[in-house]
N, C-alpha and C positions, 0 to 999 in steps of 0.2 A: 473382574477385567482391569478395572480401573481404566477406562475411556477417561483421555482426556478429548477432546478439540481442543484445536490449537485453529485460531481465526488468522488466518495474511489480507494485504490489500495486495491486487492483484500489480500488472505490471502494464508497460505500456510497448513492453518487445514481442515482438510478437511473431511462431518458428513462420508462420507463412504469411502475405499480406491481406486486408479482406476488402471481401465486395462492398465496390459502393454503396450498396444499399447498407452496409454493415459498417458504415460512416456516421458518426455522428455530427457531423460537419453536414451530411446530405441528409438530414432531416427537414419537411417542411417548415417552413416559417407557421406556427399555431400557438394556443395555449401548452400549458407545462403536461396537464392533461393529458393533451390529443397528441400530442408528440410521444409520449412515455405509449399509451395505447397501438401508435405505429410502429413503434418499437418491439413492441413486443407483436405487434404483428410479423414483421421481419427475423426476428430470431425464430419465427416457429414454425416459420415458411422456407429456412433456410434446411436444407435437406439432405447438400452436397457439402466436401471437409468438414464434417467433423470429426474434433479428437478431445481427447484428454485432457480437460484444463492440462495434466499433468506439465503433459508435453506439448502442448500452446505453448505458453509463456515462458522468456526466457534472460538470461542476464545474469549479473552478480547478486542481486538484490533476494528473485527467485531458485537462483537454486541457496541459500544463505536459507535460505524459509523452506524449503523443499528439510533443509538438512539437523531442522529442527523436529522433526517427526523419529530421528535419529540418536538427537538427544533427551527426548521426551521414554525414548523406550530401555536407556538409560538409565535416567533415574527412576524406573519404575510403574511406567503408564506404557495402558494403548492406547496409542494418538491413531485422531482421525485430522485428515488436514484441511481444512476447509478456506474459503478467499471469498473477499468479499471484493465485487466487482462494480465497477459502474455504468456494467453493461449489461450484468447478468445478476446482479442483489447477490446474495447467499448461495454460495455451492461449494461442495466434494469437487473436490481435485478432483474424485475421478469421474465423473460426471462427464459428457459431452455436450461440447458446442465448437461453432463457426472461430472461427479469430474474427475478427470486429475491433474497433475504436470507438472509445466512449471513455469519457474521463469528468471526476470532480475537480480539477484543478482547471481553476480562473483565466480565462487568456489563452484555451490552449484555442487549436481548431475545432476540435472534439468534444470538447465539453459540454454539458448536458444540462447544464447550470451555469450560469451568472451571479452568484449568493449563497451565500449557506444556508437561506431556508429554502431555497428551489433546488438545494443537492440534496435537504432532506425531504423536501416530498417530492424527490423524484427518484429517490432511495423508498421510501415508500411505497409508489408505486409499480415498483419492480418487486415488493416482496410479496404484495400480491396477488404478482402469478401464480405465487408458489407459496402456500400460506405454511406446508413441510417445513420450510428454509426460515424457520423463527429462531431465530437465535436466543430468547431466555427459552423456550422448547428443548433445543440442544443441549443447553450447557444442565434444563433442570436436569436430563435424563441421565443425565453422567455425573451431578451435583460436582460441575467443576468445570471451568474456560480457560483457557491463555490465546488476551488478544495482542495480536502486533499490528496495529493500525498508526498509519501515519495522523497528524494532526489533521488533515484536511479530511481525511474520509472517518475520521471519528466524529468528524462535527455535523456530516452529512448520517453515521446510524446515530448521533445522538440519541435521539426518542426512543430509539432498538434498545443502548446502553440502559439508557434511565433505568426499564423495567427491565434487564437482566441484573440491573441493582439489588433489583425488591423481590429479586426472582430467591436467592438461600442460595443459589449455587455460588461454592468457592472462585471467586473471578479476578484472574492477574494481567492488567492491562500496559502496555508495553512502549511508552510514546504518548500520543491516544491527545485528549486539547485541552482536560482538564478533569482534577480529579473530581470522584463523585461519590457516593458513600457506596459502601457494602461493595467497594470496586477495589481492590490493590492496587495505583497507577505509578509507574519508576514512569517517568517521564525522559522522555529524550535525553539524550548528556553525553557533546560534543568532546567533554574530556576525557570521554572513557575508549575513542576514536583511538588512541595512540595503541592501547592492552591491547586492544579487540581488532585493529585493523583494516581494511575495508575502506569504502564512500561512505560519506554518508548516506545516501540510501538504501542502505544495507543494514546502516547500524542496527536500529530495533530489531530486524532478526536477531541479531550479532548473541546482544544485549537481554534476550530472551533464552539464547543458547545460554547462556551463561545463570543467568537464573534461574531455570535447569540443574546446571553442575551445581547449586548451591544448592537444590531444594531437600530435605531431608525423602529417600523414600521413598516415591508412593505417594508422594502428600505436593499439593501444586503448593501450599502457604503453612507455614508456621514459625512460629517467635525467633527461632534457632535460625531457619532462612533467613530470617528477616535481618539478625543481627548479622549472620553470616555476606551479606550481602551486601549490607552498610557498613563492612570494613572491609571489602574489600575494593569495593565502591568510590572508598575514602581511600585507602589506599593505591589503588589504582588513575584515577583521574589527576590529569595533565590537563591544563589548559593548552589550547592549541593558541599558536604565536603562528600568525601570514607573516612568510618571507615572499610572497612570493612575484612573479617573473614581470616584469612591465611588458605591454608586445605591443607593436605598432599596428596601424592602420589593417594593412593588408595583410597581418599574421591573424585578424580575429577573425577579418574575414575572410578569410582560406579556411580556418578555423571552423569559423556559420556554414562554408558551404559544403565542407567534406564533412563535417558530424551529421545536418541535413542533409545529403545524400546518402547517409547509412542510415540513419533514423529520419524518417522523415515526418511524421508524427511528432516530433517531440517540441515542447513547448520551448520560446525564451526563453524563459526562467530554468530551464531541466540543462539547458545549452549552458548560460551561463558557470550551471553549477559545478557539469563535466569538467570547462577549464578553469575552474578556482578549484576542483578537483580534483586537476593537475600540476595546484602550485603556479598556474600563470595570471596574474594580474588584467582585473579591466573593472574601469568601475561601471556600475549599473548600468545611467545613465546614458552615458558612452555606449556601451555594449545595444544598450535598446539601438539611438539610432543608428549603427551598426546596422545591428538586425535588422534594420526597419527599411534600410536605403538594398542592402543587401536581395533578402526576399524580395523587395519591388522589381531586381530585377534580372532572377530567372524567370 
């Protein structure tokens, strides 16, 4: 069968807005174990509005993540897509869940942690809700796994990744936060965006699809695949040159208002990234001040 579990990070864009009870900002002020237990209780009692995760998440990043299954099939694998979520833990993309708002991104309105260690503790609590969703067990069962993780989520999952590294499963990590013995890591490389296209938020998924295209059919890791990747990446990499268009304060404020109306849960950091992805220029400190004054006026 040659099963290949593929683990991707969730997205903040959802098909429907979450109920107030399933927004992390509305959790009671308590220590982390109590907050995690209350969050688990709310998820368990949310019987209405559950949909497949494959339909819940939205946006280019998620479309690219889903496209990995087709790329894996073409490469000779039987893919199974999993989602690493700050609100749900590790879940199959075919499982059901209600809409929710929770993230490991620091300073986000619905962040569940204020530090890397807190994020790791929160992840552990989520995973205890269902031990069958253990990353090492899933990878060991298939003998291999492809991970497509942002730096933030890889940091939250670090203990799981350490266990996975010693499981004996063939593991490729696209993105991530650090190298691990026993894991083939391919760090996110913005210099490949010219060849791959798209935004920085979907870069890891695009890199993962390209890795699968360079695989020896039916084998996730081979010396020949690593050589083909290195040759391609070396030829395709082009350092990005930022020639962004300056913006007036009014233009920045209008952009913030527009984006917050479309994506109310987006953090300040995400909005600045979106602005820059559109080829516009605004210094980080200036954007932070305009963001604070704009959101405070609403």
